[in-house]
C-alpha positions as CSV (number, residue, x, y, z in Angstrom):
1,M,152.1,108.6,-74.8
2,L,153.6,111.4,-76.9
3,K,154.8,108.7,-79.4
4,K,151.2,107.5,-79.8
5,I,150.0,111.0,-80.4
6,I,152.6,111.7,-83.0
7,I,151.8,108.4,-84.8
8,T,148.0,109.2,-84.7
9,L,148.7,112.6,-86.2
10,L,150.9,111.2,-89.0
11,I,148.2,108.6,-89.8
12,A,145.5,111.4,-89.9
13,L,147.7,113.5,-92.2
14,G,148.4,110.5,-94.4
15,Y,144.7,110.0,-94.8
16,L,144.3,113.6,-95.8
17,Y,147.1,113.4,-98.4
18,G,145.6,110.3,-100.0
19,A,141.9,110.7,-99.6
20,F,141.6,114.3,-100.6
21,G,144.6,114.7,-102.9
22,L,146.4,117.2,-100.6
23,G,150.1,117.8,-100.6
24,K,151.9,118.0,-97.3
25,S,152.2,121.8,-97.6
26,E,148.5,122.1,-98.2
27,A,147.5,119.9,-95.3
28,A,149.8,122.0,-93.1
29,E,147.8,125.1,-93.9
30,L,144.5,123.6,-92.7
31,I,142.8,124.6,-89.5
32,R,140.1,122.5,-87.9
33,V,137.0,124.3,-86.8
34,A,134.3,122.6,-84.7
35,L,130.9,123.4,-86.3
36,V,128.7,121.0,-84.3
37,Q,129.3,119.8,-80.8
38,G,127.1,117.7,-78.5
39,Q,124.1,117.5,-80.9
40,S,122.1,114.4,-81.7
41,T,121.3,115.5,-85.3
42,A,122.7,117.8,-88.0
43,E,121.1,118.9,-91.2
44,I,123.2,118.3,-94.4
45,T,121.9,119.9,-97.6
46,C,123.4,120.3,-101.1
47,E,122.1,121.7,-104.4
48,S,124.0,119.1,-106.3
49,E,125.3,115.6,-105.7
50,F,128.0,115.4,-103.1
51,E,130.5,112.8,-101.7
52,I,130.7,110.9,-98.5
53,Q,134.0,109.1,-97.7
54,S,133.9,106.5,-94.9
55,G,135.7,103.2,-94.1
56,G,137.9,103.4,-97.1
57,S,135.0,103.7,-99.6
58,D,133.3,106.6,-101.5
59,T,129.5,107.2,-101.8
60,V,127.9,109.8,-103.9
61,L,124.6,111.0,-102.6
62,P,122.0,112.8,-104.8
63,K,121.2,116.5,-104.1
64,G,118.7,117.3,-101.4
65,K,118.3,117.5,-97.6
66,Y,119.6,114.8,-95.2
67,F,119.7,114.3,-91.5
68,L,122.9,113.0,-90.0
69,H,122.4,111.1,-86.8
70,I,123.7,108.2,-84.8
71,V,122.3,104.6,-84.7
72,D,124.1,101.9,-82.8
73,D,127.4,103.9,-82.7
74,K,127.3,104.4,-86.5
75,L,126.6,107.5,-88.5
76,V,123.5,107.5,-90.6
77,M,122.5,109.8,-93.4
78,E,118.7,109.9,-93.7
79,A,117.0,111.6,-96.6
80,A,114.5,114.2,-95.5
81,S,111.5,112.9,-97.4
82,E,108.6,110.6,-96.8
83,N,110.0,107.1,-96.4
84,G,113.5,108.7,-96.6
85,K,116.3,106.4,-97.5
86,Q,118.9,105.7,-94.9
87,V,122.6,105.1,-95.6
88,A,124.7,103.8,-92.7
89,F,128.4,104.5,-92.4
90,A,131.2,103.9,-89.9
91,S,131.7,106.0,-86.7
92,A,133.6,108.6,-88.8
93,L,132.9,110.0,-92.2
94,Y,134.0,112.9,-94.5
95,I,131.6,115.2,-96.4
96,K,133.0,117.0,-99.4
97,P,131.7,118.5,-102.7
98,V,132.0,116.7,-106.0
99,A,134.6,118.6,-108.1
100,G,133.1,121.6,-109.9
101,K,129.7,121.3,-108.1
102,A,127.9,122.9,-105.1
103,I,129.3,123.0,-101.6
104,P,127.3,120.9,-99.1
105,K,125.8,122.9,-96.2
106,V,125.8,122.0,-92.5
107,N,122.8,123.4,-90.7
108,E,122.2,125.8,-93.6
109,R,125.7,127.2,-93.8
110,A,128.3,126.4,-96.5
111,Y,131.9,125.8,-95.6
112,K,135.0,125.6,-97.8
113,G,137.3,122.6,-97.5
114,F,135.6,119.5,-96.2
115,V,133.8,118.4,-93.1
116,R,134.6,115.4,-90.8
117,A,131.9,113.9,-88.7
118,V,132.6,111.6,-85.7
119,V,130.8,110.1,-82.8
120,R,131.9,111.4,-79.4
121,Q,130.2,110.3,-76.2
122,D,127.0,109.3,-78.2
123,K,126.8,112.8,-79.7
124,L,127.9,114.3,-83.1
125,L,131.1,116.3,-83.6
126,L,131.4,117.9,-87.0
127,V,134.7,119.6,-87.8
128,N,135.5,121.8,-90.9
129,Y,139.0,121.3,-92.3
130,V,139.6,124.7,-94.0
131,D,142.6,126.6,-95.4
132,M,143.9,129.1,-92.9
133,E,143.5,132.0,-95.3
134,D,139.8,131.1,-96.0
135,Y,139.3,130.9,-92.2
136,V,140.7,134.4,-91.8
137,A,138.6,135.7,-94.7
138,S,135.5,134.3,-92.9
139,V,136.1,135.6,-89.4
140,L,137.5,139.1,-90.1
141,P,134.6,140.9,-91.8
142,A,132.6,140.7,-88.5
143,K,135.5,142.5,-86.8
144,T,136.1,145.3,-89.3
145,M,134.7,147.3,-92.2
146,V,135.8,147.6,-95.8
147,V,135.9,151.4,-95.5
148,W,138.4,151.2,-92.6
149,P,142.1,152.1,-93.2
150,D,144.0,149.3,-95.0
151,E,146.7,149.2,-92.3
152,A,144.1,148.6,-89.5
153,I,142.6,145.7,-91.5
154,K,146.0,144.2,-92.2
155,A,146.8,144.3,-88.5
156,Q,143.6,142.4,-87.7
157,A,144.3,139.9,-90.5
158,V,147.7,139.1,-89.0
159,A,146.3,138.8,-85.5
160,A,143.5,136.5,-86.6
161,R,145.9,134.2,-88.5
162,T,148.3,134.2,-85.5
163,Y,145.4,133.3,-83.2
164,G,144.4,130.4,-85.6
165,L,148.0,129.1,-85.6
166,Y,148.3,129.3,-81.9
167,R,145.0,127.4,-81.4
168,R,146.1,124.8,-84.0
169,Q,149.3,124.3,-82.0
170,Q,147.4,123.9,-78.8
171,G,144.8,121.6,-80.3
172,Q,147.2,118.8,-81.4
173,R,145.7,116.5,-78.8
174,S,142.1,117.3,-79.6
175,D,139.7,116.7,-82.4
176,F,139.6,120.3,-83.4
177,D,141.6,123.5,-83.0
178,V,139.0,126.2,-82.5
179,A,135.2,126.4,-82.2
180,A,133.0,128.2,-84.8
181,T,131.3,129.9,-81.8
182,D,134.6,131.5,-80.6
183,K,133.6,134.7,-78.7
184,E,136.0,137.1,-80.4
185,L,136.3,135.4,-83.9
186,P,133.0,133.7,-84.7
187,Y,133.3,131.5,-87.9
188,L,130.4,131.7,-90.3
189,G,131.7,129.7,-93.3
190,T,131.6,131.1,-96.8
191,G,129.1,133.2,-98.8
192,A,128.5,136.6,-100.3
193,R,127.1,138.0,-97.0
194,I,130.1,136.7,-95.0
195,E,133.3,137.3,-97.0
196,K,134.0,140.7,-98.4
197,A,136.2,141.0,-101.5
198,G,138.0,144.2,-100.3
199,I,138.9,142.6,-96.9
200,T,140.0,139.3,-98.5
201,K,142.3,141.3,-100.8
202,L,144.0,142.9,-97.8
203,I,144.3,139.5,-96.1
204,A,146.0,138.2,-99.1
205,S,148.6,141.0,-99.0
206,T,149.7,139.7,-95.5
207,R,149.5,136.0,-96.5
208,G,151.5,133.7,-94.2
209,Q,152.5,136.5,-91.8
210,Y,152.1,135.9,-88.1
211,L,153.4,137.0,-84.7
212,V,155.9,135.0,-82.6
213,D,157.1,135.2,-79.0
214,A,160.7,135.1,-77.8
215,K,160.8,131.3,-78.5
216,G,159.7,131.7,-82.0
217,L,156.2,130.3,-81.4
218,P,152.9,131.8,-82.5
219,I,151.4,134.0,-79.8
220,M,148.0,133.8,-78.3
221,A,146.8,136.8,-80.3
222,V,143.5,137.4,-78.6
223,T,141.6,140.5,-79.9
224,T,138.7,142.7,-78.7
225,S,136.4,145.2,-80.4
226,S,137.3,148.1,-78.1
227,S,138.5,148.5,-74.6
228,G,137.2,151.9,-73.4
229,G,140.6,153.6,-73.5
230,L,142.9,151.1,-71.9
231,T,143.4,147.4,-72.8
232,E,143.4,144.7,-70.2
233,A,146.5,142.7,-69.1
234,A,146.5,138.9,-69.0
235,S,147.5,139.2,-65.3
236,G,144.3,141.1,-64.6
237,A,142.0,138.9,-66.7
238,W,143.5,135.5,-66.1
239,G,145.6,135.9,-63.0
240,R,148.8,135.0,-64.8
241,K,151.3,137.1,-66.7
242,V,151.7,136.8,-70.5
243,S,154.6,139.0,-71.6
244,Y,152.9,140.3,-74.8
245,L,149.5,140.8,-73.3
246,Q,150.0,144.0,-71.2
247,S,147.7,146.9,-70.6
248,V,148.4,149.6,-73.2
249,T,146.7,152.8,-74.3
250,D,143.8,152.2,-76.7
251,Y,142.8,154.6,-79.4
252,D,139.1,153.6,-79.6
253,S,137.3,156.8,-78.6
254,D,135.4,156.7,-81.9
255,S,133.9,153.3,-81.1
256,P,130.1,153.3,-80.7
257,D,130.7,151.2,-77.6
258,Y,133.3,153.4,-76.0
259,K,130.7,154.3,-73.5
260,W,127.3,152.6,-73.0
261,E,124.4,152.1,-70.6
262,H,122.3,149.0,-70.0
263,R,119.2,148.7,-67.9
264,A,117.8,145.4,-66.6
265,T,115.1,144.4,-64.1
266,P,116.1,142.5,-61.0
267,A,113.6,139.8,-62.0
268,L,115.5,139.2,-65.2
269,L,118.8,138.7,-63.4
270,E,117.1,136.5,-60.7
271,G,115.7,134.3,-63.4
272,Q,119.0,134.0,-65.3
273,L,120.9,133.3,-62.1
274,A,118.4,130.5,-61.2
275,Q,118.9,128.9,-64.6
276,R,122.7,128.7,-63.9
277,G,122.3,127.2,-60.5
278,Y,122.6,130.3,-58.4
279,A,119.8,130.0,-55.8
280,V,119.8,133.6,-54.5
281,G,116.1,134.1,-54.6
282,K,114.7,137.6,-54.7
283,L,117.7,140.0,-55.0
284,N,118.1,142.6,-52.3
285,S,121.7,143.9,-52.9
286,V,124.6,144.0,-55.3
287,R,128.1,144.5,-54.0
288,L,130.6,146.1,-56.4
289,S,133.1,148.9,-55.7
290,P,132.8,152.0,-57.8
291,L,135.0,152.5,-60.8
292,D,136.5,155.7,-59.4
293,E,137.4,154.0,-56.1
294,P,138.2,150.4,-57.1
295,D,138.8,147.6,-54.6
296,D,140.0,144.0,-54.9
297,D,136.9,143.1,-56.9
298,R,138.3,145.0,-59.9
299,T,141.5,144.7,-62.0
300,A,144.1,147.4,-62.3
301,T,142.2,148.8,-65.4
302,G,138.8,148.7,-63.5
303,R,137.3,145.6,-65.1
304,V,135.1,143.6,-62.7
305,R,136.8,140.5,-61.3
306,Y,133.8,139.5,-59.3
307,V,130.4,140.8,-58.0
308,I,128.5,139.6,-55.0
309,L,124.7,139.2,-55.4
310,S,122.7,138.7,-52.2
311,G,119.0,137.7,-52.1
312,S,116.3,136.1,-49.9
313,S,117.7,132.6,-50.4
314,G,121.4,133.1,-50.4
315,T,124.5,134.9,-51.9
316,A,126.4,134.3,-55.1
317,K,129.8,135.5,-56.1
318,I,130.2,135.5,-59.8
319,T,132.8,136.9,-62.2
320,G,132.3,140.1,-64.1
321,E,132.5,138.2,-67.4
322,E,129.8,135.8,-66.3
323,L,127.5,138.6,-65.2
324,A,128.1,140.3,-68.6
325,D,127.2,137.1,-70.3
326,I,124.1,136.5,-68.2
327,I,122.4,139.8,-69.0
328,G,124.1,140.9,-72.2
329,L,126.5,143.6,-71.1
330,K,129.1,144.6,-73.7
331,S,132.1,144.2,-71.5
332,A,133.1,143.6,-67.8
333,L,134.2,147.2,-67.5
334,F,131.2,148.8,-65.8
335,D,129.7,150.5,-62.8
336,V,126.3,149.7,-61.4
337,E,123.5,151.6,-59.6
338,T,120.2,150.4,-58.3
339,G,116.9,151.8,-57.2
340,T,114.0,153.5,-59.1
341,P,115.8,155.8,-61.5
342,P,114.4,159.3,-61.9
343,P,112.8,160.0,-65.3
344,E,115.1,161.6,-67.8
345,T,112.3,163.9,-69.0
346,L,109.0,165.1,-67.6
347,K,106.0,165.4,-69.9
348,V,104.1,168.7,-69.2
349,P,100.6,169.2,-70.8
350,I,100.0,172.3,-72.9
351,E,96.5,173.8,-72.5
352,D,94.6,176.3,-74.6
353,R,92.9,179.4,-73.2
354,Y,89.9,177.4,-72.3
355,G,91.8,174.8,-70.2
356,F,91.7,172.0,-72.8
357,E,94.8,170.0,-73.4
358,V,96.1,170.5,-76.9
359,G,99.5,168.9,-76.7
360,S,102.5,168.3,-74.4
361,K,106.1,169.2,-74.0
362,D,109.1,167.2,-72.7
363,I,111.3,168.9,-70.2
364,D,114.7,167.5,-69.3
365,I,115.3,166.6,-65.7
366,K,118.8,166.4,-64.2
367,V,119.5,165.2,-60.7
368,K,122.4,167.1,-59.1
369,E,125.2,165.1,-57.5
370,E,124.7,166.8,-54.1
371,E,121.0,165.8,-54.1
372,R,121.8,162.1,-54.2
373,P,121.0,160.1,-51.0
374,V,123.7,160.4,-48.3
375,W,124.0,156.6,-47.9
376,N,124.8,156.3,-51.6
377,K,128.0,158.3,-50.9
378,L,128.9,156.4,-47.7
379,L,128.3,152.9,-48.8
380,R,129.2,153.1,-52.4
381,S,130.0,149.5,-52.8
382,Y,126.6,148.3,-51.6
383,H,123.7,148.8,-54.0
384,M,120.5,148.1,-52.3
385,L,117.2,146.9,-53.9
386,S,113.9,147.8,-52.4
387,G,111.7,145.6,-54.5
388,G,109.8,148.4,-56.1
389,K,107.8,147.8,-59.3
390,E,109.8,150.2,-61.4
391,E,113.2,149.4,-59.9
392,K,116.1,148.8,-62.3
393,L,119.7,147.7,-62.3
394,I,121.6,150.4,-64.3
395,F,125.0,149.5,-65.7
396,H,127.3,152.2,-67.1
397,G,130.2,150.7,-69.0
398,R,132.9,151.1,-71.6
399,G,134.3,149.0,-74.4
400,K,133.1,145.8,-76.1
401,G,134.7,142.4,-75.7
402,S,137.4,141.1,-73.4
403,G,139.6,144.2,-73.6
404,L,142.6,141.9,-74.3
405,G,145.1,142.3,-77.1
406,L,144.5,144.1,-80.4
407,S,141.6,146.5,-80.3
408,A,139.8,146.7,-83.7
409,W,138.6,150.2,-83.1
410,G,141.9,151.1,-81.5
411,A,143.8,150.0,-84.6
412,R,141.5,152.1,-86.7
413,G,142.1,155.1,-84.3
414,M,145.9,154.7,-84.5
415,V,145.7,155.1,-88.3
416,V,143.3,158.0,-88.1
417,E,145.7,159.8,-85.7
418,N,148.8,159.0,-87.8
419,E,148.3,158.1,-91.5
420,K,151.9,157.0,-91.9
421,I,151.6,154.2,-89.3
422,T,152.0,150.6,-90.5
423,Y,150.2,147.4,-89.5
424,A,153.5,146.1,-88.1
425,Q,153.7,149.2,-85.8
426,I,150.0,148.7,-84.7
427,L,150.8,145.0,-83.9
428,E,153.9,146.0,-82.0
429,H,151.8,148.4,-79.8
430,Y,149.2,145.9,-78.9
431,Y,151.5,142.9,-78.6
432,P,154.7,144.4,-77.2
433,G,157.9,142.2,-77.5
434,T,156.6,140.1,-80.4
435,R,158.1,139.7,-83.9
436,L,156.3,139.6,-87.2
437,V,157.5,136.6,-89.3
438,K,156.4,134.7,-92.4
């Protein structure tokens, strides 16, 4: 079986060398990013003529808009015009720009390199073959800012490149290495609003550098935006140890997401749960231990492993990450409270001497801890819902993202605290026991 896989890879690389004029070193620098998965149609547009390679032949299509879809297990490019012309190809094709002309777009986004389209289970799979450095230049600006310290940006560049190399290594038996919709490193292609010259310059200064483990292999350099003061360990998040993904002190106190609050109606959560197949009915309780008195439902750093939701039709046990995804929480590090929340301010009318209202004034209201209901102290893991019209689920959380690996805001904070620190030292802190190589 392994022999067949190796032969398949060699054939694929051979096609790349010949069809696209790539040398072996250039092909080795490519990463495969899945742009479209499981769709029936994709839109292909180009402001100039572009090239389609399929079945050993080349076809140049005129500029315009086309719809790529499947007919009888073959790929068809149909012009988006009245009586649009259809051009049929084999079950795989390559889309690339004509030298010196515009880059074809897939679903209104431009991508460097070239795009491979194949039929998989009667659906489209479009994969962008792009240089690793161009991939990093595309994903990094969403994680950082040009005005951030250079060493923090360099650390993120190395982490993103390492993550790409790790995924490429893991994806050898697949059609692609990483998805464009990756949670931590979304890939948006190329363009003035995506790539930033200042960040690209710093990426270039670390070109080819990546992190390896004790065996000399690229590490799984997962990243997060911020962790809320303490990063998560792989053992807590995944239930298995990874030597270089330990819980370490984060320096992300300047992050806008260091602390946050999110309010949601029970009806919203009920609807989202039903869409995902959790038939709990009308919610009547949420079970989650408090952050200051954690139980088995939390990791050692306090992130939610699972939460139990009970309703009129049943009970559901879901992970903290899934709950965060369902209602849009920034991380799985949160506390929850329920009930009708007291107003934060009270509007008091202001009257003139004749008793007519001439305005109003907001007065802050604060509920003292000792005035909270007694049952809320005794049964702190059980958060009951009464079904009141104004009732809310109130989440108090910290951090943004998985909390694993390099923290973008933490890297920035390390440089702010110590201007002499290097990107290598930042990486050593967040991925202990790894080596930086080129």
